[in-house]
N, C-alpha and C positions, 0 to 999 in steps of 0.2 A: 236523156243523157246523164242529167244527175244520178240518176236508180243505175245505171251502167254500171260508172263511177265506183259509185257506194260497194256495188257489186263485186267488183273488180278488186277492190281493196279489202272486201271480204275474204276472197278465196287467197290474195295474197298474206292475210294475217292467218287463214286456216290454213296453206302450206308451210308456210313459217313456223306454227306451232307444230303441225303433224312430224317437221324434219325435227325439231327440237325435242318432240317424244323418241322417235327414233332413236337419235343421237345419244338419249338418257337412257333408252333401253340398253342399246348396245354398253355404254358404260358400265350398266348393272348388270349386264349379262359378263361383260371383263370382268367384274369384282366378285360373278359367281365362278370364274374360271370355267364360263362355258365361253370359249374362246372360237369353236366353229362359229356358232348362233351368232357372236359378236361381228364376226367375220362377215358372215352372209347380212346381216345387217348395214353395217357400214357399205360393200360393195351395194346395196341397193341403193343408199344414199349417193354414193358418189355417180351412180348410172344415171339417176334421175337429175342430180346435179353437179356435176365434175368441178364446178367453181369451188366447191365445198372444201375450204382448206382444212378444217378441224377432223372430217371425217377423214381424210388421207393420212393427216397426223394420226391419229388413234388409230388407223388399222396399220401404218406404217410400224406402230407401237407394239403392236400383237406379231408382226412379222418378226420384230427386232427380238421379243422376248422369246419365240421360238428358233433363234438364231439362225434364223431365213434373210442374212444381211441382204441381198441383191433386192428382195422383193420388199424390204423396207425401205430402202434407199431409192426405190421405183416411185413408191407412193411419198415419199416426205418431199422429192422434187417434182412429184405432180402437183403437191398443196401450194409448193411455193409460187407456181404457175399459176394457182387459183387468184379468185379476189376476196374469197370470205375466209378472214383470220388465215392468212398465210402463214401469219408472222411465228405461228406453233412448231410451222414443220422445220424453221432455223433449231429448235430445240432437239427436235430426232437429229439433225445433223450433226449439232454437237453432239451427242450421246455417241455417236459412230467415232466423230474427235476422242471422244474420251476414251472410247475401246482402242484405239491405234496411239493412244498416249498420247496426242496432239493437243495437248490442254491451252495451247495459244489460240487453237483453229477452235475448241469447244467455245470458249470464252469469248471469241468473236461472232461467233456463228449466236450465243446469246444474248449478246449486246444487240444485234439485228432483232431478236426474238422480242425484246423489250423496248427498243426504241420509240416504238412510236404508241405504245399504250396508253391507257386514258389513268388517270389519278386513280381510280377505285379499282382496277383492274388486279387479280391477286393470281388465275389461273396460270400465266406466266411462269410467277414466281413458283408455284408448286410442282409445275413439269418440270422447271428446270432443276428443281431440286431432287423430283425423283428419278431425272437422268444423272444426275452426279451418283444415286444409291444403287441404279439398275445398270450401271455402266460395268464393264470385264474388268474394271479399275474403278471400284467405290472411292468415293471421296464421301466421308459422312461428315466432314468438319464445313466445307463448302454447301453438302445439303442442309445443313442446319442453319447456315446462314441465308440461303436464299430463303427456306418456310420462314423463318422470321421476318423477312421482307413481308411476304404476305400476311402475316400475324399482325405486322406493325398498321396495314391496311386497315384489318379485317380481322380483329382478335378472337371472337367465336366462330371464325371459318373451319367447321369440322374437317373440311378434307385438309386444310391447312395443319391442324392439329392431329389431324393423323399422319400425315408427311413429316411432321418432325417427331411425332415420335418413335417413325420406322428410322429416322437419323438417328436420334439418340440410340435405339437399341442397337444399331450397326456401329455407334461408337462407344458400344459396350457401359452407357450411361443409364442403367436400369432405374434408377429413381425417377428422373425427368421423362422418361420414355413412359413409366408407370400412367404418370400426373399427365402427361399429353393424350394418352390415348382414354384415359377416363375422362377428361374433358370432351374430348372430341364425341364421345359416345355422349353424354351430359349436352352437349350442343346439338346432336342430331342421333334422338334414339333409334332411328332404323339404320344408323351405321354400323352394322353389325362386323364389320372386319375389328372395326376400333376395339369393341366389346370382346372378339375374338384374341386380340392379340394382348389382351389382360392376361388371359390364358396362357400363351405361346412365352410370356415374361417367366409365368411359375414351370412350367418344362424345362426353359434354360435354366432355371434354378434347381433343376430335380425334383419341385415339390410336385411329385406325378398326380398325386391323389387331388391335392387343390385345382393341378391344372384341367385332370377330365371334370372336375365338379365344374369350374369355370366352363369349360367348352359345354356342359349339359346346360347350362344357363342359357349358351345361344341357342341350342337345339330347342331349347321351352319356348324361344321366341319365335324361332323360324324354322322347323324341321327338315325343312327343305334346303336350308343352307347350304350348300355342298363343301365349302372350304374346311369348316368347322369338322367335318369328319376325316380330313385330310390330317390336319391339327392331329385329332385324338390317335389316326393309326400309327401317327410319327413319334406319340407320347407314350403308345403302348410300345412302339419297337423300344424305346430309350429306356425305357422300363426293363422291360426283360433284357436287353444289354448292361445295364446297371446290376440289374437284379437275376444273378442268374438260377434261382430257385422258381424265377417267375415265368423264365421262358416260353416252355412251350405255352401256357395258357396265354400270355400275353402274345405273344407271336401270333397268335388266331386271332385273338381281338382286333390287333393291328390289320390283317387282313381283310378282314371283316368290314372294318371301318374304312378302310382304302377303296373296299368295290363299292360299299356305300356312296364314297365320293364321286367316284368312277360313275355308276349311275345316276347320279343328279350333275354331271357336266356333259361331257360329252366323251363317246368311243373313236373318236379320231386319231391319226396315227400318232399325232403330238401326246394324248393322252395316255394312248396305249403304251408311251416310250416311257411315259412316266409311272406308270404303271409297272412296267420293267423292271427300272431302275431300283422301285420298292421291291419289288419280288427279288431280286439281288440282297437287298439288306435283310430281309426276312429268310433268305434262305429257301425259298420255297420255288427249288429249281425246276420240279415237276412241271408246276404251274407256270414259271416261265418259259420252259420249251413249248410248252402249248401255246402261249401268248405270242412268242414269235413266229411258229408256224402260220398263225390267224396272220400275224402282221404282213410277213410274207405274202400270203394270199389278197391283203390290202395294197400293200404298195413293194412291187418288184425289184425298187432298183434304190431303196434307202440302203444304205451301206450298214447302218448302226444296227439294224434287225442281225444283222449276222455276227456283230458281237453277243448280241444276246442269246443266240442259237448256240454261239460257240460256247458261253459260256455254261449253259445250261445242259447241253448235250454233255459235256465232261463232268461236270457233277452227278450227271444220269447213267453214267458209265459207257456216253455213245461217243465212243474216242475217233472215230472214222468222221464222223459228222463234226466233232468241235476242230479237228485240226483241219478238214478244208471249210468250214466258217471262217477260221480263225485267218487263215493263209490267205482266204480272198480278200478277207478284210483288213488285211494288216500290208500286202503288197503294195496299195494305192497310196502315196503320199496323201493324199487330198482325203483321205479317209481320218487323220489325226490320230493314230494310233495311241493308247497309252501303253504305260506300264504293265497294268493287269491284264492286256489284251495277250501281249507276249508271255506274261507267267503262264497263264492258262492254256496257251500252244506249249509254251513247254512242259507244263507237267502234262499234257495229254498225250506229246510226243512219247514221252517217258515211260506212261501207262500204256501206251499201244505196244510198247514193245518187252512187255511183261508177260510171263508165261503163267496157266493158273496158279502156279505156286508163289507167283509175285517177283520171280528173279530177274532182274531187267537184264537185255540186251546191252552189252557195253556201247555197242554202235548207236542204239536207241537213246542210252541216258546222254552220251556225248550231244547226240542232236540236240535233246530237247536242254542239255543245259545250256547251248549256244542261246537259247530262245529267251532264259531264265536270266541270264546275263545281261540280256538285252532291258530287260525289265527292270532289272537294279541299278544299269547303267541312266536310265530316264526316272525313276525314284528309288533312292536307296534303302527308303522305308518296305517296300513292297517285300524284303526279308522277312516280315514279321509273319504272310502267310506261306512260308515255307516251312515252319515248326512240324503241322501236322503231317506233312507227305514224308518230312525227314523221320518222324517216329515211328510211322507205317514199314519205314526203310529198315529203322532200328528194328521193330519188333520181329522183323523177316530175316534178322542177322546180315543185313547187307551192309556191313558197318562201313563202310569203306565211301560207298555211296549217298549214306546218311551223313556220313562227316562232309563230304563234301557240299552237302545244302547246308548243314548248320554253321560252314565255316564264315559263310556271308553274314548271317546275324550275328555270331560272336565277333565279329570285329566290326560291327555297328553298334555304337552305343547307346544310340538313341532308340533301339527298339524297344519297343514293351516288353519284348520277349527276350533280351539279353541277357538275363540271371542263365532262367531255364537253358538258353539254346546254348550255354558257353557248357553249361552242365553237359548236356547230351552231346556236344561237339569233342569234350574230354572224354566221354566214357565211348564215343565211339572209335574215337582214334586207339585209345587204349584195347577196345576187344578186337578190334582189325589185326593187333598186331599180339594180342594174349596166348596165342596159341601156334605162333611161329614157333620155331627152331632155336635154341639159343644160338645167338649171335644173328640172327637172322630178321632178328627186329628192325624196322624203319625209324632211326634214330631222328631223324628229321621231324616226322610225323609226330612221336613222341616226344617230341620239344615242345610241339605245338601244343600238343595236351596238356602240358605241364603248365604253359603259360595261361592255357585257357583257363586251368584250374586256380590261377595266381588271379587273374581277373574275378572269376566268384567270388575270393577270399575278401576282393575290393570292394566289391558290389554288395555281398554279405558275407561280415566275418564270423557269422556265428554258424556258418553250414560247414561244419566239423569234416565231413565228409569226405571235402576235394582233400584235407593231408590224406586220407585212405586211399584216395587215386592215386594222388602223388607219389605217394609208396610204393603202390603198386606199379606207378610208369619208370620209375629211379630202379624198381626191381626187373624191369625186363633190360632197362639201361646197364643195370651192373654197378651204379654208382653207391656204394654200400655208406658214403656218408649221408648221403640225402636220402637212404632209404631209414637209417636211424632216425635221422631228423623230423623226418614228414610221420614215421610211424610212433615215434616218440609224442608228437605234438597233438595227434589223433587220440594217442592213451590219455592223457592230460585233460584236453577239454573232455572225454566223453566222463573220465572220471570224476570230473566239477560234478558234474548232472546228477551226482547221486546215485543210492544205492537200489533206486528203482529202474533206473536207466539201465544199471550195469547188472540187472537180474534177468532183464530180459535176453532170450536166446541168439536171437539175431545179433545183438551185442557182443555177448561173450563171445559167440564166433569170430566178430572182426578184431575182437581184442587179441585172441588167439593166435589168428592172422598178425596180426601186429608182432606181438612178442616173438611168434615163430619166425618171420621176416627180420627182425632186429638180430634174434638169437645168429640167424644165417651169414648174415652182416659182420657179425663179431667173428665169426668161428674160425677165418684167417688168421687174424690178427690179435684177439685178447681171448682166451679159450675162456675163463673164467665169467666173463661176462656173456659168454653166450652161452654156459650152461644154467647164470643165473635167469636168463631171458627164456630157455627152454625149460624149465622149471614152474616158471609163472607161469607157463602154458598148461603144465601137465595140472598144478593146483586147479586151474580153470575146466581143464579137459581132460583127467587122466587116461584116458583112453585113446589120448593122441599118441597115433603111432610114430610119426614123424617127429615129433619131439623129445618122445623118448629113446628112437632109433637114433637121434643125434647127440644126445646126452650121453649114451650108452659108446657111441665114438670118440664123441672128445675125451672122452675118459681115459 
């Protein structure tokens, strides 16, 4: 009988150790971002022991991380009904409250989670800190406070140090984040994420060479640690964006490292979506379209796939596919369309309505414009993505349509393209009227063009070409005083640049234009002044027929 009791206790102890190993394996898989493997392990634990509250909690966290909120809540509620570590699941419910901006509810749930814990328990405080950070409404100050409670109990707890490092990083306290990550790795040299985060800090500081060196040190410790390749990919991407001369090489390195990351994590629908998001960033739309079609084979009902297919199909010139995919996606409110969805849909409709020469059918342009307006209403800074298409229309001399697109950005002061788009807006409006018969110019449009160049001069007072265009615009409006004022300003500013600038043939041509325009403006009120300016033209360009004939007529 005694032997049987001992054997039974040994079995219980063995099962307990096996369970601990399994949950630790799941946690390691989560850290390695092998979420499907972790889910499989946790589901096995729960199936064998439904009363395991911790397994339910950790599994709920994975689903919440993947924004599958309903499944997350089911596992948290199942965990609360369990007998083992059920208190952790109140933390999960607390994060759901934070996501809903129910701070009081979250605090009540966190209080339930810590109500009966033992004096030396730290995991609850660590998980609460993570909940504050992982919420869609992060609160890094509260995360720091909770992590400090864990460290007050166990100062060398590596997970607590890593967590407070993440909280400091989120709060833009780089110095304390660095110290916490360094201390975490010292406390547990197997905690590669802490070592990796030191490189993340360098990446954030745009020290890309040093960040890559730091990530390679992690790879030297464990070449199969997947997340470090994702960080490498993002570093090469940011480097390419910040230094365009490296764009082609670094984009390719980014893609290569991201593919390595995927090979070491999993090829689930969620990881493929992360991959798709990255392909958008590095503008690899051929790969994105191929990935989207693979995802449709795996999951025909996930609506986000149609977003990826719509974006990539547009970029690859498949406008019918782009329109259908994005219309199918945006027509259902549950899909939570974003501004970029409507932007791509609008651009696709305009492109589909363009002929071989790129001339846009007016009805197609209006249909696309309606979608673009929806995008701007949702996110005003989406105008930053209109410039390239506006320039394409401008190049094809579709000045009215180009101006229509540029107008959005020209009136959005926060746009990074504000200056450039105002220049193109003003020029587009000018050229849209330049060849019209005398008196037929659109005065209201030209007034907008003049105002655009006023904004340019405020943003960039040294952009002297603005005065040239203001002179041209007022020439079309037949406003002699403003013609004289703006062309004189252009001449003064250009002359001040010195002999080298004045020797350039393009500059000479513009100054001759200015002299001739000023001369013509004086012709009806001050013949002597008019002749003076026409003679200045002839000094620079003796063969200028207009100036010569004007002088002859005025005499």
